[in-house]
CHARMM internal coordinates of N, CA and C (Angstrom, degrees):
IC EDIT
DIST 1 N 1 CA 1.4208
DIST 1 CA 1 C 1.5575
ANGL 1 N 1 CA 1 C 108.53
DIST 1 C 2 N 1.2998
ANGL 1 CA 1 C 2 N 117.06
DIHE 1 N 1 CA 1 C 2 N 136.81
DIST 2 N 2 CA 1.4600
ANGL 1 C 2 N 2 CA 122.15
DIHE 1 CA 1 C 2 N 2 CA -176.17
DIST 2 CA 2 C 1.5308
ANGL 2 N 2 CA 2 C 109.33
DIHE 1 C 2 N 2 CA 2 C -74.94
DIST 2 C 3 N 1.3098
ANGL 2 CA 2 C 3 N 114.40
DIHE 2 N 2 CA 2 C 3 N 144.13
DIST 3 N 3 CA 1.4490
ANGL 2 C 3 N 3 CA 120.02
DIHE 2 CA 2 C 3 N 3 CA 176.74
DIST 3 CA 3 C 1.5424
ANGL 3 N 3 CA 3 C 109.63
DIHE 2 C 3 N 3 CA 3 C -88.99
DIST 3 C 4 N 1.2685
ANGL 3 CA 3 C 4 N 116.61
DIHE 3 N 3 CA 3 C 4 N 133.85
DIST 4 N 4 CA 1.4528
ANGL 3 C 4 N 4 CA 120.84
DIHE 3 CA 3 C 4 N 4 CA 178.69
DIST 4 CA 4 C 1.5569
ANGL 4 N 4 CA 4 C 107.40
DIHE 3 C 4 N 4 CA 4 C -86.13
DIST 4 C 5 N 1.3386
ANGL 4 CA 4 C 5 N 115.67
DIHE 4 N 4 CA 4 C 5 N 122.23
DIST 5 N 5 CA 1.4324
ANGL 4 C 5 N 5 CA 121.22
DIHE 4 CA 4 C 5 N 5 CA 179.80
DIST 5 CA 5 C 1.5231
ANGL 5 N 5 CA 5 C 109.68
DIHE 4 C 5 N 5 CA 5 C -106.82
DIST 5 C 6 N 1.3138
ANGL 5 CA 5 C 6 N 116.79
DIHE 5 N 5 CA 5 C 6 N 128.40
DIST 6 N 6 CA 1.4722
ANGL 5 C 6 N 6 CA 120.79
DIHE 5 CA 5 C 6 N 6 CA -179.06
DIST 6 CA 6 C 1.5356
ANGL 6 N 6 CA 6 C 110.47
DIHE 5 C 6 N 6 CA 6 C -56.36
DIST 6 C 7 N 1.3183
ANGL 6 CA 6 C 7 N 114.52
DIHE 6 N 6 CA 6 C 7 N 149.02
DIST 7 N 7 CA 1.4725
ANGL 6 C 7 N 7 CA 120.18
DIHE 6 CA 6 C 7 N 7 CA 178.73
DIST 7 CA 7 C 1.5044
ANGL 7 N 7 CA 7 C 110.01
DIHE 6 C 7 N 7 CA 7 C -56.24
DIST 7 C 8 N 1.2971
ANGL 7 CA 7 C 8 N 117.77
DIHE 7 N 7 CA 7 C 8 N 132.69
DIST 8 N 8 CA 1.4468
ANGL 7 C 8 N 8 CA 122.78
DIHE 7 CA 7 C 8 N 8 CA 178.92
DIST 8 CA 8 C 1.5101
ANGL 8 N 8 CA 8 C 113.93
DIHE 7 C 8 N 8 CA 8 C 90.34
DIST 8 C 9 N 1.3270
ANGL 8 CA 8 C 9 N 118.68
DIHE 8 N 8 CA 8 C 9 N -13.74
DIST 9 N 9 CA 1.4671
ANGL 8 C 9 N 9 CA 121.42
DIHE 8 CA 8 C 9 N 9 CA -176.74
DIST 9 CA 9 C 1.5610
ANGL 9 N 9 CA 9 C 109.09
DIHE 8 C 9 N 9 CA 9 C -68.81
DIST 9 C 10 N 1.3036
ANGL 9 CA 9 C 10 N 117.26
DIHE 9 N 9 CA 9 C 10 N -38.81
DIST 10 N 10 CA 1.4451
ANGL 9 C 10 N 10 CA 120.89
DIHE 9 CA 9 C 10 N 10 CA 177.91
DIST 10 CA 10 C 1.5173
ANGL 10 N 10 CA 10 C 111.97
DIHE 9 C 10 N 10 CA 10 C -59.11
DIST 10 C 11 N 1.3011
ANGL 10 CA 10 C 11 N 118.18
DIHE 10 N 10 CA 10 C 11 N -40.62
DIST 11 N 11 CA 1.4374
ANGL 10 C 11 N 11 CA 123.17
DIHE 10 CA 10 C 11 N 11 CA 177.58
DIST 11 CA 11 C 1.5200
ANGL 11 N 11 CA 11 C 110.85
DIHE 10 C 11 N 11 CA 11 C -65.83
DIST 11 C 12 N 1.3214
ANGL 11 CA 11 C 12 N 116.36
DIHE 11 N 11 CA 11 C 12 N -43.01
DIST 12 N 12 CA 1.4900
ANGL 11 C 12 N 12 CA 120.02
DIHE 11 CA 11 C 12 N 12 CA -179.91
DIST 12 CA 12 C 1.5305
ANGL 12 N 12 CA 12 C 107.44
DIHE 11 C 12 N 12 CA 12 C -62.73
DIST 12 C 13 N 1.3249
ANGL 12 CA 12 C 13 N 118.82
DIHE 12 N 12 CA 12 C 13 N -43.77
DIST 13 N 13 CA 1.4574
ANGL 12 C 13 N 13 CA 122.65
DIHE 12 CA 12 C 13 N 13 CA -178.98
DIST 13 CA 13 C 1.5549
ANGL 13 N 13 CA 13 C 108.02
DIHE 12 C 13 N 13 CA 13 C -62.35
DIST 13 C 14 N 1.3311
ANGL 13 CA 13 C 14 N 117.70
DIHE 13 N 13 CA 13 C 14 N -42.09
DIST 14 N 14 CA 1.4669
ANGL 13 C 14 N 14 CA 121.29
DIHE 13 CA 13 C 14 N 14 CA -177.42
DIST 14 CA 14 C 1.5306
ANGL 14 N 14 CA 14 C 109.25
DIHE 13 C 14 N 14 CA 14 C -66.47
DIST 14 C 15 N 1.3389
ANGL 14 CA 14 C 15 N 118.33
DIHE 14 N 14 CA 14 C 15 N -43.96
DIST 15 N 15 CA 1.4624
ANGL 14 C 15 N 15 CA 121.40
DIHE 14 CA 14 C 15 N 15 CA 179.52
DIST 15 CA 15 C 1.5589
ANGL 15 N 15 CA 15 C 109.32
DIHE 14 C 15 N 15 CA 15 C -61.50
DIST 15 C 16 N 1.2935
ANGL 15 CA 15 C 16 N 115.72
DIHE 15 N 15 CA 15 C 16 N -44.51
DIST 16 N 16 CA 1.4835
ANGL 15 C 16 N 16 CA 117.75
DIHE 15 CA 15 C 16 N 16 CA 178.84
DIST 16 CA 16 C 1.5016
ANGL 16 N 16 CA 16 C 111.17
DIHE 15 C 16 N 16 CA 16 C -62.14
DIST 16 C 17 N 1.3082
ANGL 16 CA 16 C 17 N 118.32
DIHE 16 N 16 CA 16 C 17 N -43.63
DIST 17 N 17 CA 1.4822
ANGL 16 C 17 N 17 CA 122.71
DIHE 16 CA 16 C 17 N 17 CA -179.35
DIST 17 CA 17 C 1.5260
ANGL 17 N 17 CA 17 C 109.84
DIHE 16 C 17 N 17 CA 17 C -63.39
DIST 17 C 18 N 1.3520
ANGL 17 CA 17 C 18 N 117.07
DIHE 17 N 17 CA 17 C 18 N -45.20
DIST 18 N 18 CA 1.4750
ANGL 17 C 18 N 18 CA 119.58
DIHE 17 CA 17 C 18 N 18 CA -179.55
DIST 18 CA 18 C 1.5204
ANGL 18 N 18 CA 18 C 109.22
DIHE 17 C 18 N 18 CA 18 C -63.97
DIST 18 C 19 N 1.3075
ANGL 18 CA 18 C 19 N 117.48
DIHE 18 N 18 CA 18 C 19 N -40.39
DIST 19 N 19 CA 1.4779
ANGL 18 C 19 N 19 CA 120.57
DIHE 18 CA 18 C 19 N 19 CA 179.38
DIST 19 CA 19 C 1.5110
ANGL 19 N 19 CA 19 C 111.76
DIHE 18 C 19 N 19 CA 19 C -62.63
DIST 19 C 20 N 1.2994
ANGL 19 CA 19 C 20 N 117.99
DIHE 19 N 19 CA 19 C 20 N -39.65
DIST 20 N 20 CA 1.4436
ANGL 19 C 20 N 20 CA 122.77
DIHE 19 CA 19 C 20 N 20 CA 179.50
DIST 20 CA 20 C 1.5436
ANGL 20 N 20 CA 20 C 109.95
DIHE 19 C 20 N 20 CA 20 C -65.59
DIST 20 C 21 N 1.3054
ANGL 20 CA 20 C 21 N 118.08
DIHE 20 N 20 CA 20 C 21 N -44.20
DIST 21 N 21 CA 1.4608
ANGL 20 C 21 N 21 CA 122.48
DIHE 20 CA 20 C 21 N 21 CA 177.95
DIST 21 CA 21 C 1.4883
ANGL 21 N 21 CA 21 C 109.71
DIHE 20 C 21 N 21 CA 21 C -64.16
DIST 21 C 22 N 1.3119
ANGL 21 CA 21 C 22 N 118.94
DIHE 21 N 21 CA 21 C 22 N -43.47
DIST 22 N 22 CA 1.4833
ANGL 21 C 22 N 22 CA 120.43
DIHE 21 CA 21 C 22 N 22 CA 179.12
DIST 22 CA 22 C 1.5237
ANGL 22 N 22 CA 22 C 113.22
DIHE 21 C 22 N 22 CA 22 C -65.09
DIST 22 C 23 N 1.3119
ANGL 22 CA 22 C 23 N 119.11
DIHE 22 N 22 CA 22 C 23 N -28.25
DIST 23 N 23 CA 1.4553
ANGL 22 C 23 N 23 CA 122.03
DIHE 22 CA 22 C 23 N 23 CA 175.32
DIST 23 CA 23 C 1.5044
ANGL 23 N 23 CA 23 C 111.28
DIHE 22 C 23 N 23 CA 23 C -69.51
DIST 23 C 24 N 1.3346
ANGL 23 CA 23 C 24 N 115.67
DIHE 23 N 23 CA 23 C 24 N -37.54
DIST 24 N 24 CA 1.4561
ANGL 23 C 24 N 24 CA 121.26
DIHE 23 CA 23 C 24 N 24 CA 179.60
DIST 24 CA 24 C 1.5431
ANGL 24 N 24 CA 24 C 112.13
DIHE 23 C 24 N 24 CA 24 C -74.35
DIST 24 C 25 N 1.3392
ANGL 24 CA 24 C 25 N 114.79
DIHE 24 N 24 CA 24 C 25 N -36.73
DIST 25 N 25 CA 1.4616
ANGL 24 C 25 N 25 CA 121.24
DIHE 24 CA 24 C 25 N 25 CA -175.96
DIST 25 CA 25 C 1.5299
ANGL 25 N 25 CA 25 C 109.02
DIHE 24 C 25 N 25 CA 25 C -137.84
DIST 25 C 26 N 1.2933
ANGL 25 CA 25 C 26 N 117.03
DIHE 25 N 25 CA 25 C 26 N 94.46
DIST 26 N 26 CA 1.5074
ANGL 25 C 26 N 26 CA 120.68
DIHE 25 CA 25 C 26 N 26 CA -177.37
DIST 26 CA 26 C 1.5276
ANGL 26 N 26 CA 26 C 113.02
DIHE 25 C 26 N 26 CA 26 C -64.06
DIST 26 C 27 N 1.3351
ANGL 26 CA 26 C 27 N 117.16
DIHE 26 N 26 CA 26 C 27 N -21.15
DIST 27 N 27 CA 1.4439
ANGL 26 C 27 N 27 CA 121.10
DIHE 26 CA 26 C 27 N 27 CA -178.21
DIST 27 CA 27 C 1.5329
ANGL 27 N 27 CA 27 C 112.66
DIHE 26 C 27 N 27 CA 27 C -86.76
DIST 27 C 28 N 1.3114
ANGL 27 CA 27 C 28 N 116.66
DIHE 27 N 27 CA 27 C 28 N -4.52
DIST 28 N 28 CA 1.5008
ANGL 27 C 28 N 28 CA 119.80
DIHE 27 CA 27 C 28 N 28 CA -179.08
DIST 28 CA 28 C 1.5445
ANGL 28 N 28 CA 28 C 109.75
DIHE 27 C 28 N 28 CA 28 C -64.23
DIST 28 C 29 N 1.3029
ANGL 28 CA 28 C 29 N 115.39
DIHE 28 N 28 CA 28 C 29 N 135.54
DIST 29 N 29 CA 1.4186
ANGL 28 C 29 N 29 CA 120.60
DIHE 28 CA 28 C 29 N 29 CA -179.57
DIST 29 CA 29 C 1.5379
ANGL 29 N 29 CA 29 C 112.44
DIHE 28 C 29 N 29 CA 29 C -72.13
DIST 29 C 30 N 1.3164
ANGL 29 CA 29 C 30 N 118.78
DIHE 29 N 29 CA 29 C 30 N 121.91
DIST 30 N 30 CA 1.4088
ANGL 29 C 30 N 30 CA 122.38
DIHE 29 CA 29 C 30 N 30 CA -177.87
DIST 30 CA 30 C 1.5263
ANGL 30 N 30 CA 30 C 110.83
DIHE 29 C 30 N 30 CA 30 C -59.81
DIST 30 C 31 N 1.3433
ANGL 30 CA 30 C 31 N 117.62
DIHE 30 N 30 CA 30 C 31 N -43.28
DIST 31 N 31 CA 1.4218
ANGL 30 C 31 N 31 CA 119.15
DIHE 30 CA 30 C 31 N 31 CA -177.38
DIST 31 CA 31 C 1.4992
ANGL 31 N 31 CA 31 C 112.96
DIHE 30 C 31 N 31 CA 31 C -69.51
DIST 31 C 32 N 1.3179
ANGL 31 CA 31 C 32 N 117.84
DIHE 31 N 31 CA 31 C 32 N -29.64
DIST 32 N 32 CA 1.4745
ANGL 31 C 32 N 32 CA 120.92
DIHE 31 CA 31 C 32 N 32 CA 172.66
DIST 32 CA 32 C 1.5353
ANGL 32 N 32 CA 32 C 110.41
DIHE 31 C 32 N 32 CA 32 C -69.10
DIST 32 C 33 N 1.3274
ANGL 32 CA 32 C 33 N 117.39
DIHE 32 N 32 CA 32 C 33 N -38.74
DIST 33 N 33 CA 1.4446
ANGL 32 C 33 N 33 CA 122.07
DIHE 32 CA 32 C 33 N 33 CA 176.26
DIST 33 CA 33 C 1.5190
ANGL 33 N 33 CA 33 C 111.45
DIHE 32 C 33 N 33 CA 33 C -65.54
DIST 33 C 34 N 1.3447
ANGL 33 CA 33 C 34 N 116.47
DIHE 33 N 33 CA 33 C 34 N -37.30
DIST 34 N 34 CA 1.4580
ANGL 33 C 34 N 34 CA 118.94
DIHE 33 CA 33 C 34 N 34 CA 178.08
DIST 34 CA 34 C 1.5453
ANGL 34 N 34 CA 34 C 110.52
DIHE 33 C 34 N 34 CA 34 C -62.77
DIST 34 C 35 N 1.3437
ANGL 34 CA 34 C 35 N 116.32
DIHE 34 N 34 CA 34 C 35 N -42.88
DIST 35 N 35 CA 1.4594
ANGL 34 C 35 N 35 CA 119.35
DIHE 34 CA 34 C 35 N 35 CA 176.77
DIST 35 CA 35 C 1.5183
ANGL 35 N 35 CA 35 C 110.77
DIHE 34 C 35 N 35 CA 35 C -59.77
DIST 35 C 36 N 1.3298
ANGL 35 CA 35 C 36 N 117.05
DIHE 35 N 35 CA 35 C 36 N -43.90
DIST 36 N 36 CA 1.4585
ANGL 35 C 36 N 36 CA 119.19
DIHE 35 CA 35 C 36 N 36 CA -179.99
DIST 36 CA 36 C 1.5399
ANGL 36 N 36 CA 36 C 110.81
DIHE 35 C 36 N 36 CA 36 C -67.06
DIST 36 C 37 N 1.2972
ANGL 36 CA 36 C 37 N 115.82
DIHE 36 N 36 CA 36 C 37 N -37.35
DIST 37 N 37 CA 1.4835
ANGL 36 C 37 N 37 CA 120.22
DIHE 36 CA 36 C 37 N 37 CA -179.88
DIST 37 CA 37 C 1.5616
ANGL 37 N 37 CA 37 C 109.16
DIHE 36 C 37 N 37 CA 37 C -65.52
DIST 37 C 38 N 1.2921
ANGL 37 CA 37 C 38 N 115.94
DIHE 37 N 37 CA 37 C 38 N -37.85
DIST 38 N 38 CA 1.4723
ANGL 37 C 38 N 38 CA 119.22
DIHE 37 CA 37 C 38 N 38 CA -178.09
DIST 38 CA 38 C 1.5383
ANGL 38 N 38 CA 38 C 109.40
DIHE 37 C 38 N 38 CA 38 C -62.06
DIST 38 C 39 N 1.3051
ANGL 38 CA 38 C 39 N 117.37
DIHE 38 N 38 CA 38 C 39 N -38.10
DIST 39 N 39 CA 1.4810
ANGL 38 C 39 N 39 CA 120.26
DIHE 38 CA 38 C 39 N 39 CA 175.06
DIST 39 CA 39 C 1.4690
ANGL 39 N 39 CA 39 C 112.10
DIHE 38 C 39 N 39 CA 39 C -72.84
DIST 39 C 40 N 1.3223
ANGL 39 CA 39 C 40 N 116.69
DIHE 39 N 39 CA 39 C 40 N -47.45
DIST 40 N 40 CA 1.4603
ANGL 39 C 40 N 40 CA 121.57
DIHE 39 CA 39 C 40 N 40 CA -176.20
DIST 40 CA 40 C 1.5405
ANGL 40 N 40 CA 40 C 112.90
DIHE 39 C 40 N 40 CA 40 C -60.08
DIST 40 C 41 N 1.3385
ANGL 40 CA 40 C 41 N 116.38
DIHE 40 N 40 CA 40 C 41 N -40.96
DIST 41 N 41 CA 1.4437
ANGL 40 C 41 N 41 CA 121.19
DIHE 40 CA 40 C 41 N 41 CA -175.63
DIST 41 CA 41 C 1.5049
ANGL 41 N 41 CA 41 C 114.49
DIHE 40 C 41 N 41 CA 41 C -105.30
DIST 41 C 42 N 1.3782
ANGL 41 CA 41 C 42 N 115.26
DIHE 41 N 41 CA 41 C 42 N 8.10
DIST 42 N 42 CA 1.4601
ANGL 41 C 42 N 42 CA 121.24
DIHE 41 CA 41 C 42 N 42 CA 176.88
DIST 42 CA 42 C 1.5296
ANGL 42 N 42 CA 42 C 112.17
DIHE 41 C 42 N 42 CA 42 C 56.27
DIST 42 C 43 N 1.3308
ANGL 42 CA 42 C 43 N 114.03
DIHE 42 N 42 CA 42 C 43 N 50.14
DIST 43 N 43 CA 1.4643
ANGL 42 C 43 N 43 CA 118.25
DIHE 42 CA 42 C 43 N 43 CA -178.08
DIST 43 CA 43 C 1.5283
ANGL 43 N 43 CA 43 C 111.87
DIHE 42 C 43 N 43 CA 43 C -81.37
DIST 43 C 44 N 1.3159
ANGL 43 CA 43 C 44 N 114.61
DIHE 43 N 43 CA 43 C 44 N 149.37
DIST 44 N 44 CA 1.4682
ANGL 43 C 44 N 44 CA 118.37
DIHE 43 CA 43 C 44 N 44 CA 176.29
DIST 44 CA 44 C 1.5530
ANGL 44 N 44 CA 44 C 108.44
DIHE 43 C 44 N 44 CA 44 C -77.22
DIST 44 C 45 N 1.3603
ANGL 44 CA 44 C 45 N 115.58
DIHE 44 N 44 CA 44 C 45 N 164.82
DIST 45 N 45 CA 1.4472
ANGL 44 C 45 N 45 CA 117.05
DIHE 44 CA 44 C 45 N 45 CA 176.22
DIST 45 CA 45 C 1.5196
ANGL 45 N 45 CA 45 C 112.96
DIHE 44 C 45 N 45 CA 45 C -58.16
DIST 45 C 46 N 1.3546
ANGL 45 CA 45 C 46 N 115.01
DIHE 45 N 45 CA 45 C 46 N -34.85
DIST 46 N 46 CA 1.4498
ANGL 45 C 46 N 46 CA 119.73
DIHE 45 CA 45 C 46 N 46 CA 177.61
DIST 46 CA 46 C 1.5348
ANGL 46 N 46 CA 46 C 111.82
DIHE 45 C 46 N 46 CA 46 C -63.18
DIST 46 C 47 N 1.3433
ANGL 46 CA 46 C 47 N 115.21
DIHE 46 N 46 CA 46 C 47 N -41.79
DIST 47 N 47 CA 1.4697
ANGL 46 C 47 N 47 CA 118.67
DIHE 46 CA 46 C 47 N 47 CA 178.69
DIST 47 CA 47 C 1.5116
ANGL 47 N 47 CA 47 C 110.47
DIHE 46 C 47 N 47 CA 47 C -66.26
DIST 47 C 48 N 1.3338
ANGL 47 CA 47 C 48 N 117.26
DIHE 47 N 47 CA 47 C 48 N -39.80
DIST 48 N 48 CA 1.4813
ANGL 47 C 48 N 48 CA 121.31
DIHE 47 CA 47 C 48 N 48 CA 178.10
DIST 48 CA 48 C 1.4980
ANGL 48 N 48 CA 48 C 110.51
DIHE 47 C 48 N 48 CA 48 C -61.85
DIST 48 C 49 N 1.3238
ANGL 48 CA 48 C 49 N 119.70
DIHE 48 N 48 CA 48 C 49 N -43.85
DIST 49 N 49 CA 1.4437
ANGL 48 C 49 N 49 CA 123.53
DIHE 48 CA 48 C 49 N 49 CA 177.24
DIST 49 CA 49 C 1.5129
ANGL 49 N 49 CA 49 C 111.77
DIHE 48 C 49 N 49 CA 49 C -62.84
DIST 49 C 50 N 1.3251
ANGL 49 CA 49 C 50 N 117.10
DIHE 49 N 49 CA 49 C 50 N -37.88
DIST 50 N 50 CA 1.4603
ANGL 49 C 50 N 50 CA 120.48
DIHE 49 CA 49 C 50 N 50 CA 175.48
DIST 50 CA 50 C 1.5379
ANGL 50 N 50 CA 50 C 111.37
DIHE 49 C 50 N 50 CA 50 C -60.75
DIST 50 C 51 N 1.3043
ANGL 50 CA 50 C 51 N 116.06
DIHE 50 N 50 CA 50 C 51 N -43.37
DIST 51 N 51 CA 1.4778
ANGL 50 C 51 N 51 CA 119.70
DIHE 50 CA 50 C 51 N 51 CA 178.68
DIST 51 CA 51 C 1.4997
ANGL 51 N 51 CA 51 C 110.82
DIHE 50 C 51 N 51 CA 51 C -63.46
DIST 51 C 52 N 1.3375
ANGL 51 CA 51 C 52 N 117.16
DIHE 51 N 51 CA 51 C 52 N -41.29
DIST 52 N 52 CA 1.4443
ANGL 51 C 52 N 52 CA 120.52
DIHE 51 CA 51 C 52 N 52 CA 179.00
DIST 52 CA 52 C 1.5131
ANGL 52 N 52 CA 52 C 111.53
DIHE 51 C 52 N 52 CA 52 C -60.22
DIST 52 C 53 N 1.3538
ANGL 52 CA 52 C 53 N 116.86
DIHE 52 N 52 CA 52 C 53 N -43.66
DIST 53 N 53 CA 1.4809
ANGL 52 C 53 N 53 CA 118.14
DIHE 52 CA 52 C 53 N 53 CA 178.59
DIST 53 CA 53 C 1.5136
ANGL 53 N 53 CA 53 C 111.65
DIHE 52 C 53 N 53 CA 53 C -72.37
DIST 53 C 54 N 1.3297
ANGL 53 CA 53 C 54 N 118.01
DIHE 53 N 53 CA 53 C 54 N -32.74
DIST 54 N 54 CA 1.4791
ANGL 53 C 54 N 54 CA 120.24
DIHE 53 CA 53 C 54 N 54 CA 177.84
DIST 54 CA 54 C 1.5071
ANGL 54 N 54 CA 54 C 110.76
DIHE 53 C 54 N 54 CA 54 C -63.70
DIST 54 C 55 N 1.3443
ANGL 54 CA 54 C 55 N 118.10
DIHE 54 N 54 CA 54 C 55 N -43.89
DIST 55 N 55 CA 1.4633
ANGL 54 C 55 N 55 CA 121.67
DIHE 54 CA 54 C 55 N 55 CA -178.71
DIST 55 CA 55 C 1.5353
ANGL 55 N 55 CA 55 C 113.25
DIHE 54 C 55 N 55 CA 55 C -78.09
DIST 55 C 56 N 1.3109
ANGL 55 CA 55 C 56 N 117.49
DIHE 55 N 55 CA 55 C 56 N -25.64
DIST 56 N 56 CA 1.4769
ANGL 55 C 56 N 56 CA 118.26
DIHE 55 CA 55 C 56 N 56 CA 179.33
DIST 56 CA 56 C 1.5236
ANGL 56 N 56 CA 56 C 110.10
DIHE 55 C 56 N 56 CA 56 C -75.90
DIST 56 C 57 N 1.3267
ANGL 56 CA 56 C 57 N 118.62
DIHE 56 N 56 CA 56 C 57 N -20.45
DIST 57 N 57 CA 1.4467
ANGL 56 C 57 N 57 CA 120.81
DIHE 56 CA 56 C 57 N 57 CA 178.04
DIST 57 CA 57 C 1.5428
ANGL 57 N 57 CA 57 C 112.53
DIHE 56 C 57 N 57 CA 57 C -80.35
DIST 57 C 58 N 1.3399
ANGL 57 CA 57 C 58 N 117.45
DIHE 57 N 57 CA 57 C 58 N -16.56
DIST 58 N 58 CA 1.4570
ANGL 57 C 58 N 58 CA 121.55
DIHE 57 CA 57 C 58 N 58 CA 179.94
DIST 58 CA 58 C 1.4991
ANGL 58 N 58 CA 58 C 112.82
DIHE 57 C 58 N 58 CA 58 C -76.46
END
COOR INIT
IC SEED 1 N 1 CA 1 C
IC BUILD
């Protein structure tokens, strides 16, 4: 049975995962990690675009 995840939870999980990877490897490409996170957390294209804008502001 599929687990229902609250709206926005996937993005929070993705941001946490990307942050953990960046702490381990500062040279890791954020945009490459976003692509991997999109697959890992089953993000929608809208969610992926949100992450791109979120990290490009930093």
